[in-house]
C-alpha positions in Angstrom: -100.6 15.8 56.5 -101.6 12.2 58.0 -102.9 11.4 54.2 -99.8 12.5 52.8 -97.7 10.5 55.3 -99.7 7.5 54.6 -99.3 7.7 50.8 -95.7 8.4 51.0 -95.2 4.9 53.2 -96.9 3.2 50.8 -94.9 4.4 48.0 -91.7 3.7 50.2 -92.9 0.0 50.5 -93.3 -0.3 46.9 -90.1 1.0 46.0 -88.4 -1.2 48.4 -90.6 -4.3 46.8 -89.5 -3.3 43.3 -85.8 -2.7 44.4 -86.0 -6.6 46.0 -87.8 -7.9 42.8 -85.5 -6.4 40.2 -82.3 -7.4 42.3 -83.6 -11.1 42.6 -84.5 -11.0 38.9 -81.2 -9.9 37.7 -79.4 -12.6 39.5 -82.1 -15.3 38.7 -80.6 -15.7 34.9 -77.1 -16.5 36.0 -78.4 -18.6 39.0 -80.5 -20.7 36.9 -78.1 -20.9 33.9 -75.3 -22.1 36.2 -77.4 -24.5 38.2 -78.5 -26.1 34.9 -74.9 -26.7 33.9 -74.0 -28.0 37.3 -76.8 -30.5 37.0 -75.6 -31.8 33.5 -71.8 -32.1 34.6 -72.5 -33.5 37.9 -70.0 -36.1 37.8 -67.0 -34.0 36.9 -66.0 -32.8 40.4 -63.9 -29.9 39.5 -66.3 -28.2 37.4 -69.1 -29.0 39.7 -67.0 -27.3 42.5 -66.7 -24.3 40.3 -70.4 -23.9 39.6 -71.3 -24.2 43.2 -68.6 -21.2 44.1 -70.4 -19.2 41.2 -73.8 -19.7 42.6 -72.8 -18.9 46.2 -71.1 -15.6 44.7 -74.6 -14.9 42.8 -76.5 -15.5 46.0 -74.3 -13.6 48.3 -74.3 -10.7 45.6 -77.9 -10.5 45.9 -78.2 -10.9 49.6 -75.5 -8.1 49.9 -77.8 -5.6 47.7 -81.0 -6.3 49.8 -78.8 -5.7 53.3 -77.6 -2.5 51.8 -81.0 -1.1 51.0 -82.4 -2.4 54.1 -79.8 -0.8 56.4 -79.0 2.3 54.5 -82.3 3.4 52.8 -85.0 1.7 55.0 -83.1 2.5 58.1 -83.1 -0.9 59.8 -81.1 -1.2 62.9 -79.7 -4.6 64.0 -78.8 -5.3 67.6 -76.9 -8.4 67.6 -76.0 -10.3 70.8 -73.8 -13.3 70.2 -71.9 -14.4 67.3 -72.1 -17.3 64.6 -69.9 -20.3 64.4 -66.9 -20.0 62.2 -68.3 -23.1 60.2 -69.6 -23.2 56.7 -72.1 -26.3 57.4 -74.7 -25.0 59.9 -78.3 -25.7 61.0 -80.2 -22.6 61.8 -83.2 -22.8 64.3 -85.3 -19.6 64.6 -88.8 -18.2 65.2 -90.9 -17.0 62.5 -93.2 -13.8 62.4 -92.9 -12.4 59.0 -91.5 -12.8 55.6 -89.1 -9.8 56.5 -87.4 -12.7 58.5 -85.8 -14.1 55.2 -83.7 -10.7 54.4 -82.8 -10.4 58.1 -81.3 -13.9 58.4 -79.6 -13.5 54.9 -77.9 -10.7 56.1 -77.1 -12.0 59.6 -76.0 -15.4 58.3 -74.8 -15.1 54.6 -73.2 -11.8 55.4 -70.5 -13.6 57.5 -70.6 -17.1 56.4 -72.6 -19.6 54.2 -75.6 -19.0 52.1 -79.0 -19.6 53.7 -81.0 -22.7 52.5 -84.6 -22.9 54.0 -87.4 -25.4 53.7 -90.2 -24.1 51.3 -93.7 -25.2 50.6 -93.7 -27.3 47.1 -96.3 -24.7 45.8 -93.8 -22.1 46.3 -91.7 -23.3 43.3 -94.2 -21.8 40.8 -94.1 -18.4 42.3 -92.4 -16.1 39.6 -88.7 -15.4 40.5 -88.6 -16.5 44.1 -89.9 -19.8 43.6 -87.6 -20.3 40.4 -84.5 -19.2 42.4 -85.6 -21.6 45.3 -85.6 -24.3 42.6 -82.4 -23.5 41.0 -80.8 -23.6 44.4 -82.2 -26.9 45.1 -84.0 -25.8 48.5 -85.8 -28.8 50.1 -89.5 -28.7 49.0 -92.1 -29.9 51.5 -95.6 -31.3 51.1 -97.0 -30.3 54.4 -99.3 -33.0 54.2 -100.7 -34.8 57.0 -100.9 -38.5 55.3 -98.1 -40.7 55.4 -96.9 -40.4 51.8 -96.4 -36.7 52.1 -94.9 -37.1 55.3 -92.4 -39.6 53.9 -91.8 -37.2 51.0 -90.8 -34.5 53.4 -88.6 -36.6 55.2 -86.6 -37.6 52.1 -86.3 -33.9 51.0 -84.9 -32.9 54.3 -82.7 -35.8 54.7 -81.6 -35.2 51.0 -80.7 -31.4 51.6 -78.8 -32.4 54.9 -76.7 -35.0 53.2 -76.0 -32.7 50.3 -74.5 -30.1 52.8 -71.6 -32.5 53.7 -70.5 -31.9 50.1 -71.9 -28.2 49.7 -71.5 -25.5 51.9 -74.7 -23.8 53.6 -76.9 -23.3 56.7 -80.1 -24.9 56.6 -82.6 -22.8 57.8 -85.5 -24.4 59.8 -88.5 -22.3 61.1 -89.5 -24.8 63.8 -93.0 -23.5 64.1 -93.6 -24.3 60.5 -95.5 -21.2 59.8 -95.6 -17.3 60.7 -96.9 -16.2 64.0 -100.3 -14.5 63.9 -102.6 -13.9 66.7 -105.3 -16.3 65.2 -102.7 -19.0 65.0 -101.9 -18.6 68.3 -105.6 -18.7 69.8 -106.2 -21.8 67.8 -103.1 -23.5 69.2 -103.3 -22.3 72.5 -99.4 -22.7 73.1 -98.1 -22.2 76.5 -96.2 -19.2 75.0 -97.2 -15.8 74.8 -95.2 -14.9 71.5 -94.6 -18.1 70.0 -96.4 -21.3 68.4 -95.8 -24.9 69.2 -92.4 -25.9 67.8 -92.3 -28.9 65.5 -89.2 -31.1 66.1 -89.5 -33.3 62.6 -87.1 -31.0 60.6 -84.5 -30.8 63.2 -84.7 -34.5 64.0 -84.0 -35.3 60.4 -81.3 -32.9 60.1 -79.4 -34.1 63.2 -80.0 -37.7 62.0 -78.1 -37.1 58.9 -75.3 -34.6 59.9 -71.8 -35.3 61.8 -72.2 -34.8 65.7 -69.8 -31.7 65.5 -72.2 -29.5 63.2 -73.0 -26.2 64.7 -76.9 -25.7 65.7 -77.4 -22.1 65.9 -80.5 -20.7 67.8 -81.6 -17.4 66.5 -84.0 -15.4 68.3 -85.6 -12.3 66.0 -87.3 -9.6 68.1 -89.1 -6.8 66.4 -88.8 -4.2 69.2 -92.1 -2.2 68.4 -94.0 -5.4 67.7 -94.8 -4.6 64.2 -94.3 -7.6 62.1 -96.7 -6.6 58.9 -94.4 -7.4 56.0 -95.4 -4.3 53.8 -95.1 -1.8 56.7 -91.6 -3.4 57.5 -90.6 -2.5 53.9 -91.2 1.2 54.9 -89.2 1.0 58.2 -92.2 0.5 60.5 -89.9 -1.8 62.4 -86.4 0.0 62.5 -85.0 -1.6 65.8 -84.5 -5.4 65.6 -82.9 -7.5 68.3 -81.1 -10.6 67.2 -80.1 -13.1 69.8 -77.6 -15.8 68.9 -76.7 -19.0 70.8 -74.3 -21.6 69.4 -74.9 -25.3 70.2 -73.8 -28.6 68.6 -75.8 -31.5 67.1 -74.0 -33.6 70.0 -75.6 -31.8 72.5 -79.0 -32.3 71.4 -80.2 -35.7 72.7 -84.1 -35.4 72.0 -85.3 -32.7 69.4 -88.6 -32.3 71.1 -87.4 -31.5 74.5 -84.4 -29.3 73.2 -86.8 -27.2 71.3 -89.3 -26.9 74.1 -86.4 -25.4 76.5 -85.3 -23.2 73.7 -88.9 -21.8 73.0 -89.2 -21.1 76.8 -86.2 -18.9 76.7 -87.3 -17.3 73.5 -90.6 -16.5 74.7 -88.9 -14.5 77.7 -86.9 -12.6 75.4 -89.6 -11.7 73.1 -91.6 -10.4 76.0 
């Protein structure tokens, strides 16, 4: 029986991954087509706005299908504490534990408001379907390098994305830790937190410098109640109870990004414990 249960879970995860791939693959073609048209007619604002709206609708449709499967088939239950601001341009700061965070945030944020735009590693662009969609949506592509040239390129990418959000609606998603939490990374970093890695202020600092002071900065904490964050296991419902804590701030409140993140991470760590 245990063996059959194990096989069943693997098939469930495989089915969920196929549903997600087929869903994204279907919407990839209109997304890329509309994005190309928008790039070609960038100077003609009425048509540019129509293309932007169509891209939003495609994005929201794909996210809605993933959410429906996640809730009604996988059986994920979201316990949401707090509310998102009624604003179509936002900065979202969140802890990062697994790739399953992405559909969760799309459900929470895009389900109620703007589409989520997140910072991606430049190499991800070459990943079939997901990378191509990120490229079509013009997600900021980072080098994550240590040399000065790579850092300047990352700065310019984040700055360009933040500046574009004055014209295009969207929520800029920042995983401040810069990578997913693992026990090994935690041991190597030895941070003062039990369930988090060191937050990096660079992305938030650049976003704050290029956005109006009234821009909402939303602090979201994702807590997998049973502690299971393995992406493949999450696809078959190994983590069905997920707590989402939301706190609203504004860019004007944040005088120093580093100290603000440090305070937020102390609060997050308490919630995660």
